[in-house]
N, C-alpha and C positions, 0 to 999 in steps of 0.2 A: 502629802509631804509638804512641809513648810519650806520657805525659801532658805532658811538657816540649815535645815536638814539636807536640802539639795546641794548647798554650797559645801557643807562638810563632806558629803559623799563624793563630790567632784574633787575636793582637796585630797581625800583619802585615795581616790583612784589615781590621781596625778603622782602622789608620793609612792604609791605601790608600783606604778610603771617605772618611776625613777629607780627604785630599789631593784626591780627586775633587770633594768638596764645595767646597773652596777654589778649585779650578780652575773649576768651574761658576760660582762667584760672580764671578770676574774676567772670564770670558767674557760673562756677562750684563751686567756693567758696560760692556763694549765693544759692547753691543747685539747679541751673538750670540743666536740662538734655539736653545735646547737641545732636540734631538729625542729623545735617549735617552741613558741612562747604563748602563754595563755591558751593552752590547748583545751578545747571543750570536748568532753566525753559525756554523753548523756545530757539531760536537761539541767542537772544541778551541779555537776562536777567539772572542775577545771584544774589543770596541772599548770603551775606557773612556768616551768621550763622542762622540756624533755631534751636530753642530751645523750651523747655517746662518749664514754671514757674508754677508749680502745674498743674492746668487744662487749663492754658492759653498757646496758641501757640504764640511764639515770633519770629518775623522776625527782625534780628539785622543787622544794617549797621555799619561797623567799619570804622572810619576815623583816620588815623595815620599821625601825623605831628611831626617834630623834635622840633618845637617851635610854639608859638602862635603869632609870629610877624605879620602875615597877618590875624589874627582873629582866632576864635575858630574853631576847626576841624568840629564841627557839622554844622557850617554855610555853609559848602560845600554840605550839604544835602538840596539843593535848590528845587524849584518847579519842575524842570525837573527830578531831582533824585527821589523825592517823587513820581512822576508820574510813573517812571519806576519800583520803588520798589512796588508800589501798583499793577501794572500790573503783576509783578512777583509773588506777594503774591496770587493774584486771580488765576493765573495759577497753582500755587502750591496747593491751596485748591481744585481746580477743579480736579487735578490729584489724590487727596485723595478721590474724590467722593463727594465734597461739604459737609463735616461733619458739624454738628451743634456744633460749639465750639467758644469760645472767642479767639480773636487774637489781637495782638497789634504790633506796630513798635517801637523798641528801637534803640538808637544810642549809640555806645561806642566810646568815644574819647580816643585815646592813644597818649600821648604827651611825647616825649623823643626820644632817639636814641638807636639802638640795643645794643651797647656796652657802653652806657652812664651810668653815676652813678645813675641817678634818672629817673624813668618813672612814670608819673601821668596817672591814668586811671579814667575817669569820665563816669559813666553809666547813661544815660538819659532814664528812663522808659517812655513809651507812648509818645515818642518824636513828633509824628504826627499821623494823622488819615488817613484812606483810602481815596485816591483821589476820589473826587465826580464823576469823569467820569466812575468809576468802581462800580459795585454792584455784590452782590452774590445772586443768585436766589435759595433759599433753599426750 
């Protein structure tokens, strides 16, 4: 990895953490209880935020962009990303012992810059459903 690539990766990570912080703030304002951030499940899967909205377990994907020039941040949650988030959620639930509870997938779009004058946050509840390749045997 070149020095430029390392710097870019570090910047991307810093921006991602900032977006997750902003998303956590908005969720807490809505009375969600944050259970975990950057939750690792398995070797390749990570859930940005795991929260509770009342009795519902919520798996939150955060997408941060400086602007919407190339489309909405949520459009980056494509079929492949939904598949990996579904896999991560099923692994998370299995780790809990397959509890009988409702869960859903939300997306939080953070649009703005870390030191910018205005940040817009859009919370999309129930943004997508569990990928059909996965099921929970309760």
